[in-house]
C-alpha positions in Angstrom: 10.9 23.0 9.1 9.1 21.6 6.5 6.9 20.6 9.0 6.6 23.7 10.4 5.8 25.0 7.5 2.7 22.1 6.3 1.3 22.4 9.8 0.9 26.3 9.8 -0.6 26.3 5.9 -2.6 23.4 7.4 -3.8 25.2 10.2 -4.0 28.6 9.1 -4.4 28.9 5.3 -6.0 25.9 3.4 -9.3 26.0 2.3 -10.9 22.7 0.9 -9.7 22.1 -3.1 -6.3 23.5 -2.7 -3.0 22.5 -4.8 0.0 23.0 -3.2 3.3 22.7 -4.9 6.1 22.6 -2.5 9.5 23.8 -3.9 12.6 22.0 -3.4 15.2 25.0 -5.4 18.4 23.1 -6.1 21.8 24.5 -5.4 24.8 22.9 -6.5 27.3 25.3 -5.5 28.9 22.7 -3.3 29.9 20.3 -5.9 31.2 23.4 -8.1 33.1 24.4 -5.8 35.0 21.5 -3.8 37.9 20.6 -3.9 37.7 17.0 -4.8 37.1 17.0 -8.6 40.5 19.6 -9.3 43.5 17.5 -10.4 45.3 19.8 -10.1 44.7 23.5 -10.0 45.0 24.0 -13.4 42.4 20.6 -14.7 39.8 18.8 -13.7 39.3 15.4 -13.1 36.2 15.1 -15.0 34.4 11.5 -13.6 34.7 12.7 -9.6 32.8 15.5 -10.9 30.1 13.5 -12.3 30.7 11.5 -9.2 30.0 14.2 -7.1 26.6 15.1 -9.7 25.3 11.8 -9.5 25.8 12.0 -5.9 23.9 15.9 -4.9 21.2 14.1 -7.9 20.7 11.3 -5.3 20.5 13.7 -1.8 18.1 15.9 -4.1 15.8 12.7 -4.9 15.7 11.6 -0.9 14.6 15.9 -0.1 11.5 15.6 -2.6 10.8 11.6 -1.3 10.5 12.9 2.4 8.9 16.3 1.4 6.1 13.9 -0.3 5.9 12.1 2.2 5.4 15.5 4.7 2.2 16.0 1.9 1.1 12.7 2.4 1.2 12.3 5.9 -0.4 15.8 6.8 -3.6 15.1 3.9 -3.0 17.6 1.8 -3.0 17.8 -1.7 0.0 18.6 -3.7 3.2 18.1 -5.9 6.8 18.6 -4.5 9.3 19.5 -7.7 12.7 20.6 -8.3 14.3 23.5 -9.1 17.2 25.5 -10.9 17.8 28.7 -11.6 20.4 31.4 -10.9 19.2 31.3 -7.8 16.6 29.9 -5.0 14.8 33.3 -4.7 14.5 33.8 -8.1 13.5 30.4 -9.3 10.6 30.4 -6.2 9.2 33.2 -7.8 9.0 32.1 -11.6 7.3 29.3 -9.6 4.6 30.4 -8.0 4.7 32.5 -11.5 4.6 29.2 -13.8 2.2 27.6 -11.1 -0.3 30.6 -10.8 -0.1 30.0 -7.3 -2.7 32.6 -4.7 0.2 32.9 -2.3 3.6 31.2 -1.3 5.0 30.2 1.8 9.1 30.2 2.6 10.3 29.2 5.5 13.9 31.0 6.7 17.0 29.2 8.2 17.3 31.5 11.2 20.9 33.1 9.8 21.8 35.9 12.0 21.9 39.6 10.9 25.5 39.6 9.7 25.3 36.7 7.2 22.3 37.7 6.1 23.1 41.2 4.9 26.5 39.5 3.1 25.0 36.5 1.7 21.3 38.0 1.6 18.5 36.4 2.3 16.8 33.9 0.1 12.6 35.0 1.7 13.8 38.4 1.5 14.8 38.0 -1.8 10.4 36.4 -2.5 8.6 38.3 0.1 10.3 41.7 -2.4 10.2 40.5 -5.7 7.0 37.8 -5.9 4.2 38.9 -6.7 1.2 37.3 -4.6 1.4 37.0 -0.8 4.1 35.3 0.7 4.0 33.7 4.2 7.9 33.7 6.1 7.6 30.9 8.7 10.3 31.1 11.5 12.3 28.0 12.0 11.6 26.0 14.4 14.4 26.9 16.9 14.3 30.3 16.7 9.9 30.7 17.0 11.5 28.7 20.9 13.5 31.6 21.7 10.2 34.1 21.9 
């Protein structure tokens, strides 16, 4: 999906001297809600939690390197940044404000309407709360259906 967003930006939006900030909003919910680090219902294994957090940090580092490579391969001048916020949508809006963004380009994960209704949608949040124009790119598989 990131490559699709890079292509849409490069073909339809890009202007000379643009600086792109590719933001990865980090969620560690999977680590925090993992039963692996609980040794009993009332205590937890600190070492296991630290191990899981280190593994998560490594995954994030690899993603950031991959995103930087995508920008480089597309010939786009940019910076890759990870953010930690109470929710991804809030983090993206704050990051856009911090870097004085002119536009936000967000992707969708192609969730169904029911799941999106209960879980919320990051792109929907960004669209309604960001103070700059927002371009939402459909998931590649969703795009192919049309």
